[in-house]
C-alpha positions as CSV (number, residue, x, y, z in Angstrom):
1,M,110.1,58.6,140.0
2,Q,107.9,60.9,138.4
3,Q,106.8,60.1,134.7
4,V,106.9,63.7,132.3
5,E,105.2,63.4,128.8
6,L,107.6,65.1,126.4
7,D,107.0,65.9,122.9
8,Y,108.4,63.6,120.6
9,G,107.7,64.2,116.7
10,D,104.2,63.4,116.0
11,G,103.6,62.1,119.2
12,V,104.7,62.3,122.7
13,L,107.6,60.4,124.8
14,N,107.2,59.4,128.5
15,V,110.1,59.6,130.1
16,N,110.6,58.8,134.0
17,L,112.5,61.8,136.0
18,P,113.9,61.9,139.6
19,D,111.4,63.0,142.0
20,D,113.3,66.1,143.3
21,A,113.3,67.2,139.1
22,T,111.9,70.5,138.4
23,V,108.9,70.1,135.9
24,I,107.4,73.6,134.4
25,R,103.7,73.6,133.7
26,H,101.3,76.6,133.0
27,G,98.7,77.1,135.4
28,V,100.7,74.9,138.2
29,T,104.6,76.9,138.7
30,Y,102.7,80.0,136.9
31,Q,99.9,81.6,136.0
32,D,98.9,84.4,133.4
33,P,97.5,87.6,134.6
34,P,94.0,87.9,133.8
35,E,92.4,88.2,130.4
36,V,90.4,91.1,129.1
37,D,88.1,92.1,126.9
38,P,89.9,92.4,123.8
39,W,87.3,94.4,121.9
40,E,86.8,97.2,124.9
41,E,90.5,97.6,125.6
42,T,91.6,98.3,121.8
43,R,89.1,100.6,121.6
44,K,90.3,102.4,124.9
45,A,93.8,101.9,123.8
46,L,92.8,103.9,120.2
47,E,91.3,106.8,122.2
48,N,93.8,107.1,124.7
49,P,97.3,106.7,122.9
50,L,100.7,107.3,124.2
51,G,103.1,110.0,122.8
52,M,100.7,110.7,120.0
53,P,97.0,112.1,119.3
54,P,94.4,109.7,118.7
55,L,93.6,108.1,115.2
56,R,90.5,110.5,115.1
57,E,92.9,113.6,115.0
58,L,95.8,111.9,113.1
59,A,93.7,110.9,110.3
60,K,91.6,112.8,107.7
61,A,89.7,112.2,104.2
62,G,92.0,111.2,101.3
63,D,94.5,109.8,103.7
64,R,96.4,106.6,102.5
65,V,96.7,104.2,105.1
66,V,98.3,100.9,105.4
67,I,98.2,98.9,108.6
68,A,100.9,96.0,109.4
69,F,100.6,92.7,111.2
70,P,102.6,90.0,111.9
71,D,102.5,86.5,110.1
72,R,100.9,83.3,111.0
73,V,104.1,82.5,113.1
74,K,102.5,83.7,116.5
75,G,99.5,85.5,118.0
76,G,96.8,83.2,117.8
77,S,93.6,82.7,115.4
78,H,90.7,82.3,117.8
79,P,87.8,84.9,117.4
80,G,89.5,87.5,120.3
81,A,92.7,87.0,119.1
82,H,94.5,90.7,118.8
83,R,94.6,91.2,115.2
84,R,91.6,89.8,114.7
85,V,89.8,92.2,116.7
86,A,92.3,95.7,115.5
87,I,92.0,95.5,112.2
88,P,88.0,95.9,112.1
89,I,88.1,98.7,115.1
90,I,90.9,100.8,113.4
91,C,89.0,100.4,110.1
92,E,86.2,101.7,111.6
93,I,87.3,104.7,113.6
94,L,89.2,105.8,110.0
95,Q,86.2,105.5,108.0
96,E,84.1,107.2,110.9
97,V,86.9,110.8,109.9
98,G,86.6,110.3,106.3
99,V,89.0,107.7,105.2
100,K,87.7,105.9,102.4
101,L,88.2,101.7,103.1
102,E,89.6,101.6,99.6
103,N,92.2,104.1,101.0
104,I,93.1,101.3,103.5
105,S,95.5,98.6,103.0
106,L,96.9,95.8,105.0
107,I,100.3,94.5,105.0
108,C,101.6,91.1,106.5
109,A,104.8,92.0,107.9
110,M,106.5,88.7,107.6
111,G,110.0,89.7,107.1
112,L,112.1,86.3,106.0
113,H,109.3,84.1,106.8
114,R,107.0,82.6,104.0
115,H,104.6,84.7,102.2
116,N,101.2,83.3,103.8
117,T,98.5,81.6,101.8
118,L,94.7,83.0,101.4
119,Q,94.0,80.2,103.4
120,E,96.2,80.9,106.3
121,L,95.2,84.5,106.2
122,Y,91.6,83.1,106.6
123,E,92.8,81.3,109.5
124,Y,94.1,83.7,111.6
125,L,92.6,87.0,110.3
126,G,89.0,85.6,109.8
127,K,87.0,85.6,106.6
128,D,85.3,88.8,106.8
129,V,88.6,90.8,107.7
130,V,90.5,89.3,104.4
131,D,87.3,89.6,102.1
132,M,87.2,93.2,102.9
133,F,90.8,94.0,101.7
134,T,91.0,91.2,98.8
135,P,91.9,90.8,96.3
136,D,93.9,94.3,95.8
137,R,94.6,95.7,99.4
138,I,96.1,93.1,101.2
139,F,99.9,92.3,100.7
140,M,103.0,90.3,101.6
141,H,105.9,92.3,102.4
142,D,108.9,91.4,99.5
143,A,112.0,91.6,101.4
144,A,113.6,90.6,98.0
145,D,111.7,93.5,95.9
146,S,114.0,96.1,95.4
147,N,111.0,98.1,93.9
148,G,109.3,97.8,97.1
149,I,112.0,98.9,99.8
150,V,113.2,102.4,100.4
151,E,117.0,102.4,101.5
152,L,117.2,104.6,104.6
153,G,121.5,104.5,105.0
154,E,122.5,103.2,108.3
155,D,121.6,104.5,111.9
156,E,123.8,105.6,114.7
157,M,125.1,102.3,115.6
158,G,126.0,101.6,111.9
159,N,123.1,98.8,111.2
160,A,121.6,98.9,107.6
161,V,118.2,100.6,107.4
162,T,115.3,99.8,104.8
163,C,111.7,99.9,105.1
164,N,108.8,98.7,102.8
165,K,107.7,101.4,100.6
166,M,104.2,101.3,100.9
167,M,104.7,101.9,104.4
168,A,107.1,104.5,104.2
169,E,104.6,106.2,101.8
170,A,101.6,105.8,103.3
171,D,99.9,108.8,105.1
172,L,99.5,106.8,108.3
173,P,101.5,103.8,108.8
174,I,100.0,101.9,111.7
175,M,101.7,98.8,113.3
176,L,100.0,95.7,115.4
177,G,102.0,93.7,117.2
178,H,102.3,91.2,120.3
179,V,104.1,91.8,123.4
180,Q,105.0,88.0,123.7
181,G,108.3,86.6,125.5
182,N,110.8,86.1,122.5
183,P,114.4,84.8,122.8
184,Y,115.4,87.7,120.4
185,G,115.3,91.1,122.4
186,G,112.9,89.8,125.1
187,Y,109.5,90.6,123.6
188,S,108.1,90.9,120.0
189,G,106.2,93.9,119.2
190,G,107.1,97.3,119.6
191,Y,110.4,98.4,117.3
192,K,111.0,94.8,117.1
193,M,107.9,94.6,115.0
194,A,109.5,96.8,112.3
195,V,112.7,96.2,112.1
196,T,112.1,92.1,111.2
197,G,109.0,92.5,109.9
198,F,108.9,95.0,106.9
199,T,112.9,95.4,106.5
200,T,115.1,93.6,104.3
201,W,118.3,90.6,104.9
202,S,120.7,93.6,104.4
203,S,119.5,95.1,107.5
204,I,118.1,91.9,109.5
205,R,121.5,90.6,109.1
206,C,122.7,93.3,111.8
207,H,121.3,91.8,114.7
208,H,120.6,88.3,113.6
209,H,124.2,87.8,113.0
210,P,127.1,86.2,115.8
211,H,128.3,89.7,116.7
212,T,125.1,90.4,118.0
213,M,123.4,86.9,118.9
214,H,126.9,85.4,120.4
215,R,127.5,88.4,122.7
216,D,127.1,87.5,126.6
217,D,124.2,89.9,127.2
218,F,122.0,88.0,124.5
219,L,121.1,85.6,127.0
220,P,118.7,85.1,129.3
221,A,116.2,86.7,127.2
222,S,115.9,89.9,127.9
223,T,115.2,93.8,127.0
224,H,118.7,94.9,128.1
225,S,120.8,93.3,125.5
226,H,123.1,94.6,122.6
227,M,120.0,93.4,120.0
228,R,116.9,95.2,121.6
229,K,119.2,98.5,121.4
230,Q,119.7,97.8,117.8
231,F,115.9,97.4,117.6
232,D,115.1,100.5,118.8
233,T,117.7,102.5,116.6
234,I,117.0,101.0,113.6
235,G,113.1,101.7,114.4
236,K,113.7,105.3,115.4
237,K,116.0,105.7,111.9
238,M,113.4,104.2,110.0
239,E,110.7,106.6,111.5
240,E,113.4,109.8,111.0
241,G,113.8,108.4,107.0
242,I,110.2,108.2,106.2
243,G,109.5,111.6,108.3
244,K,106.7,110.0,110.4
245,R,105.9,107.9,113.6
246,F,104.8,104.2,113.2
247,F,101.3,104.4,115.3
248,T,101.5,101.1,117.1
249,V,99.1,99.0,118.5
250,D,100.7,96.2,120.5
251,A,98.6,93.7,122.8
252,V,100.4,91.6,125.6
253,I,99.3,88.1,125.0
254,G,99.3,84.8,127.5
255,A,100.1,81.2,126.8
256,R,97.2,80.8,124.3
257,A,97.6,84.0,122.9
258,Q,94.5,85.5,125.0
259,V,94.5,89.4,125.6
260,L,95.9,90.7,128.4
261,G,96.3,94.0,127.8
262,V,96.1,96.7,125.2
263,Y,98.5,99.7,124.4
264,A,98.7,102.7,121.4
265,G,101.0,105.2,120.5
266,T,104.3,105.5,119.6
267,A,106.5,102.4,119.3
268,D,108.7,103.6,122.5
269,E,106.0,104.8,124.4
270,V,104.0,101.7,123.8
271,Q,107.3,99.5,124.9
272,K,107.7,101.7,128.1
273,A,104.3,100.8,129.0
274,S,103.4,97.4,128.1
275,W,106.4,95.7,129.0
276,P,105.7,95.9,133.0
277,L,102.4,93.8,132.1
278,A,104.7,91.5,129.9
279,E,107.4,91.1,132.8
280,Q,104.4,89.8,135.0
281,R,103.5,87.1,132.2
282,T,106.5,86.1,131.1
283,N,109.4,86.3,133.9
284,V,108.6,83.4,136.4
285,Y,110.8,83.2,139.3
286,L,111.6,79.7,140.8
287,D,111.9,79.2,144.5
288,E,115.4,78.3,144.1
289,T,118.7,79.9,144.6
290,E,121.1,77.1,143.0
291,P,120.9,76.9,139.0
292,Y,120.0,73.6,137.2
293,D,122.9,71.1,135.8
294,V,120.2,69.4,133.4
295,L,117.4,70.8,131.1
296,V,115.0,68.6,129.5
297,Y,112.5,69.1,126.9
298,G,111.0,67.4,123.3
299,L,110.5,68.5,120.0
300,P,107.4,68.1,118.0
301,R,107.6,67.5,114.5
302,S,105.8,71.0,113.3
303,F,106.0,74.2,115.7
304,H,105.6,77.8,115.4
305,Y,107.8,78.0,112.0
306,G,105.9,75.5,110.3
307,P,105.9,71.8,109.7
308,G,108.9,70.0,109.7
309,M,110.7,72.5,112.3
310,G,111.4,69.7,114.5
311,T,112.8,67.4,112.3
312,N,114.9,69.8,110.0
313,P,118.2,69.6,111.2
314,I,119.1,73.5,111.7
315,L,115.8,74.5,113.2
316,M,116.1,71.5,115.3
317,L,119.3,73.5,117.0
318,Q,117.5,76.7,116.7
319,A,114.8,75.6,119.0
320,I,117.1,74.0,121.2
321,A,119.0,77.0,121.8
322,A,115.7,79.7,121.6
323,Q,114.5,77.7,124.8
324,L,118.0,78.0,126.6
325,T,117.9,81.5,126.3
326,R,114.6,81.6,127.9
327,C,115.6,78.9,130.8
328,Y,119.5,80.7,131.0
329,G,118.7,82.3,134.2
330,V,118.3,79.1,136.1
331,F,121.0,77.3,134.1
332,R,124.5,76.5,135.4
333,E,127.4,77.3,132.6
334,G,128.6,74.3,131.1
335,G,125.3,72.4,131.9
336,V,123.6,69.8,129.7
337,I,120.6,69.9,127.5
338,I,118.3,66.6,126.6
339,A,116.2,67.0,123.8
340,P,114.4,63.9,122.3
341,S,113.3,64.5,118.6
342,I,112.5,61.7,116.0
343,C,115.5,63.5,113.8
344,D,114.5,61.7,110.3
345,G,115.9,64.2,108.3
346,W,112.5,65.7,106.8
347,F,113.7,69.3,106.1
348,N,110.1,70.2,104.4
349,S,112.1,71.8,101.3
350,S,108.7,73.2,100.4
351,W,108.6,75.7,102.8
352,F,112.5,75.5,103.7
353,P,114.2,75.2,100.5
354,S,117.4,76.9,101.3
355,Y,117.9,74.4,104.7
356,E,119.5,71.6,103.2
357,K,122.2,73.3,101.1
358,T,122.8,75.2,104.0
359,Y,123.2,72.0,106.0
360,Q,125.8,71.0,104.1
361,K,127.8,73.9,104.1
362,L,127.8,73.6,107.7
363,Q,129.5,70.3,107.2
364,Q,132.5,72.3,106.1
365,V,133.5,74.5,108.8
366,S,134.6,74.1,112.3
367,D,132.9,76.8,114.1
368,F,128.9,77.4,112.8
369,S,129.7,81.0,113.0
370,D,131.8,80.6,109.9
371,I,128.7,79.7,108.0
372,Y,128.8,83.7,107.0
373,K,131.8,82.8,104.8
374,F,129.4,81.6,102.2
375,E,126.8,84.2,103.1
376,S,126.7,85.9,99.4
377,E,126.3,82.4,98.0
378,L,123.5,81.4,100.3
379,A,121.6,84.1,101.3
380,T,121.4,85.2,97.4
381,D,120.9,82.2,96.0
382,P,118.5,83.1,92.9
383,D,116.5,79.9,93.0
384,A,115.9,80.0,96.8
385,V,114.9,83.6,96.7
386,F,112.3,83.0,94.1
387,K,110.7,80.4,96.1
388,Y,110.8,83.0,98.9
389,R,108.9,85.5,96.7
390,F,106.5,83.4,94.8
391,E,106.4,79.8,96.2
392,N,105.6,80.9,100.0
393,A,109.3,79.6,101.1
394,Y,111.2,80.9,103.5
395,H,113.8,83.5,102.9
396,P,117.6,82.1,102.6
397,G,118.4,84.6,104.9
398,H,116.5,82.9,107.5
399,A,118.6,79.8,107.6
400,L,121.8,81.9,108.1
401,S,120.1,83.5,111.6
402,M,118.9,80.1,112.9
403,V,122.5,78.5,112.4
404,T,123.7,81.5,114.5
405,M,120.9,80.9,117.1
406,G,121.8,77.1,117.4
407,A,125.5,77.8,117.9
408,V,124.2,79.5,121.2
409,A,123.3,76.0,122.4
410,H,126.8,74.6,121.8
411,Q,128.7,77.7,123.7
412,R,126.9,77.6,126.7
413,T,126.7,73.9,127.3
414,S,129.3,70.9,127.9
415,A,126.6,68.7,125.5
416,V,123.5,68.8,123.6
417,F,121.9,65.0,123.8
418,M,119.2,63.9,121.2
419,P,118.0,60.9,122.3
420,G,115.4,59.1,119.9
421,A,116.9,60.3,116.6
422,K,115.6,58.3,113.9
423,V,118.5,59.4,111.6
424,P,121.5,60.2,113.9
425,G,123.7,61.5,111.7
426,Y,121.8,64.8,111.4
427,A,122.2,65.1,114.9
428,R,125.6,64.7,114.7
429,G,125.9,66.9,111.8
430,M,124.4,69.8,114.2
431,G,126.8,68.9,117.2
432,C,124.5,67.0,119.2
433,I,125.0,63.6,120.8
434,P,122.3,61.1,119.5
435,T,121.2,58.2,121.9
436,D,118.9,55.1,121.4
437,T,117.1,56.3,124.9
438,F,116.4,58.9,126.7
439,D,117.8,57.0,130.1
440,E,121.1,56.6,128.4
441,A,121.5,60.3,127.8
442,L,120.7,61.1,131.2
443,S,123.3,58.8,132.3
444,R,125.7,60.1,129.9
445,A,125.0,63.4,131.0
446,E,126.2,62.6,134.7
447,R,129.8,62.7,132.8
448,Y,129.5,66.2,132.4
449,V,127.7,67.4,135.3
450,G,128.2,64.8,138.1
451,K,125.9,62.4,140.3
452,K,122.3,63.6,141.0
453,P,122.2,66.3,138.8
454,R,119.6,69.0,139.4
455,I,117.3,68.3,136.6
456,L,114.9,70.8,134.9
457,A,112.0,70.1,132.6
458,V,110.0,72.3,130.2
459,P,107.8,69.5,128.4
460,E,105.1,72.8,127.5
461,A,108.0,74.8,125.8
462,F,106.8,74.5,122.0
463,R,103.0,73.9,122.8
464,M,102.2,77.5,124.1
465,A,103.7,81.1,124.3
466,G,106.8,80.4,126.4
467,V,107.9,82.0,129.7
468,H,111.7,82.9,130.8
469,L,112.8,81.6,134.0
470,H,114.8,83.0,136.9
471,L,116.3,82.0,140.3
472,K,114.5,83.4,143.3
473,Q,115.5,86.9,143.6
474,S,117.6,87.8,146.4
475,G,116.0,89.1,149.5
476,D,112.6,87.1,148.6
């Protein structure tokens, strides 16, 4: 037997797995491509953009420039992190061609996520960057402020298209993104940054919805999905509607948000150029030809969406399903997931105020997809929307999209076991099977997949940027 340490609440859970179980570990199973000098690579990308002239030629004195950047959820906060490096260099170039610093603004493109606090901005952008723009030139996108949104009709696929008014009215809208493996459309960055970062629930619901996420092409996570096509068509319609292209500056980042490459230019050209390197970093091909029967990973109490993500019942299942999309390339249809979680019922209502109400509504439906019968009540709840706008909470529409992802876990497995749940009723309320111990879950899994199942463990699933797993390619 081999002992594997899984995340579990605020600590870890040591479990025993058979010697023939596969355990995915960074630095052992896979390596990141080499790290680059982010300052040098950013300058090089800005001087040689793809599909657009350099900033020095695009910008001119008197221009109003808005730089959109991702929120705290991903991207790292170390000194060499992409946002911390790129913003000062962009501002330096703009000022060299006559754009005044007071005509440059920053906007956090957090979409339906919570507005970040000043302290959080300091942590991931750096105090020097933030102080350049405070108090009146650094903004949080507000998806619920009708006065700050431009309605742009529908794209060719019938998706609603909206855009932050500051970005729409800027003479030069600049978009920073991270090309990082993502369950939603393969990678972050590119047009995904625009269509999830500075739009509204009316637009985001078009792709974070069962009719997109419950399609067969949604998983395994890739850029070939219906969702990714929606990102592109919505993003291009945004540009058409505002009459200008987004100057995109994306970095491919590694397991700990280190910069592996930087690309600038139009969003579509940046996607085309950056994805090959992202593929090297993200898509891991195991030396196996047969899929696994059981997937194993543990849930910490807090990870990328914030404190309580591993205890809030809806977010627990979302995390389980999101990891499944990353592993689906090596997973057998109808297999079993075992995901230890402390599951103590802490919703963290200050960050996620709409989630408990959404959870209660879930107990009234047979199929999680039917949560949308309550959409008008939940997504527009005045109290929850107020808390999103003014009290640093997640937008209530976010909970609906998380339910949609969570449902994928049940659609694609025979069972989801949750060992160690402190309040088992919450696990059952999300369709999971609570067990007292991990060994009990593993034993019961055999009822679904047979004796001596092929087991895959991903103990680092939520400790660093994830990878997407695939079976050995034919001919290798």
